[in-house]
N, C-alpha and C positions, 0 to 999 in steps of 0.2 A: 211427453204429456205434461210434465210439470211446467214447461215453458208456456204452454197454452193456458194453464191456470194463472200464471203470473201475468200474462198479457191481458186476460179478462179482468183480473183484479185491479190492474193498473188503470184500465179504462173505466172502471166503476167509480161514480162520483163519491167523494168522501165528504164528511161533515154533516151528513143528514141527521145523524144521531144527536149531535150537539144542537143543531137547529130545532129538532123536535123537543129536546129537553128544555131548551130556552123557551120555546112556545108554551109547553106545559107548565113550567114554573111561572111564566107571565100570567097565564089564564088563572091558575090557582091563586097567585098573588092578588089579582084584581078581584076575583069572585069572593075570596074569603077575607079581604082586607077589612071590611066593615065589622065582621065578627071578631077579628083580632083586636080591632079598636075597642069594641065593647068589653072584651076580656081585659084589655089594658086599663080601660076606664074603671072597671070593677076593682082591679088591683090598686089603682090610685085611691079610690074611695076607702079601701080597706087598709090603706097606709103603706102600700108598696110602691114600686116604680113601674113605669111603662116599658120595661126592658124588652118585652115581646114585640113591641112595635119597632124597635131598633133592629131586631133580628129579622122582622118581616121586611123592613126597608132594604136590608142587605140582600135578602133573597130576591127582591124585585130587581135590584141592580145586577145581581148575578144572572138573572134571566136575560137581561139586555146583553151582557157580555157574551154569554153562551150563544145567543141568537146571532150576534154579529160575527163571532168566530166561525160558527157553522156556515153562515152566509158567505164569508170570505173563502172558506175551504171549498164550498160548493161552486163558487165562481171560478176558482183556480182549476178545479177538476171537471168543469163543464156540466154541473148538475143544475137542477131548477132551484131557485132561491126563494120561492114563494113562502115556504114555512118559516124561513129565517126572517124575512121581511115582516111577516105577520107577528112573529115572536118579538121582534124589535119594537114594533109599533105598540102592541099590547103591553110590553114590558115598560115602555116609556110612560104610558098612561097609568099603569099600576104604580110605578115609582113616584110619579107626581102626586097621585092620590094618597099613597102611603106617606109621602113627605108632608103633605098638608095635615093629615091626621096625626102624625108623629109630633109635628110642631105644635099643633093645637092641644094635644094631650100633655105635652111638656109644659106648655104655658098654664094649662089647668092645674097640673101638679104643683107648679111653683106658686100659683095663686092660692091654692088650697093650703099650702104650707104656711104662707104669710097670714092667711085668715085664721088658721088655727092658733098661731102664735099670738095674734091680736086678741082672739077670744080668751085665751089662757090668761093674758095680762089683764084684761078687763074683769075676768072672773076673780082673779087674785085681789085686785083692787077692791071689788065689791065685798069680798070676804073679809078683807082687812078693815073696811069701813064698819061692817057689822060687828067685828070683834072689838073695835075701838069704842063702839056704842055701849057694849056690855061692860 
C-alpha cells in the first residue's frame, strides 16, 4: 500500500506552492506599491530615509524568482504553468514600477538634503548680516 502512495505522490506536479506564492507576492507588490511610496515619501519629508521602498523592491524581485522556480518545477513534473507565468509577468511589472518609484524617491531625498543645506547656509548668512548691523 505504501508503494501506491509513493507512486501517486511522484506523479503529482510539484512547484505549485512556489508559483502561487510568487503570484501572490507579485500582486501584493503591484497593488500596494503606491501606498508604500507614499509612506516612504512621508518618511523623507520627516527627515528619514526611503528604506521601506528598498525592502518593497526586494519583495518584488523575490516574487519573480519564486514564480520562475515554481514554473520550472511544474514543467519538470508535468504540471500546468499558468500561475507561474502570471506571477512572473505581474512580478516584472511590479519590479519595474517599484524601481521607478524607488529611484524617484531617492533622487527626491538627495535633492531635499541639498536644498535644506542651502537654506541653512542662506539663513546663517542673513542672521550674520543682521548681527553685523547691530
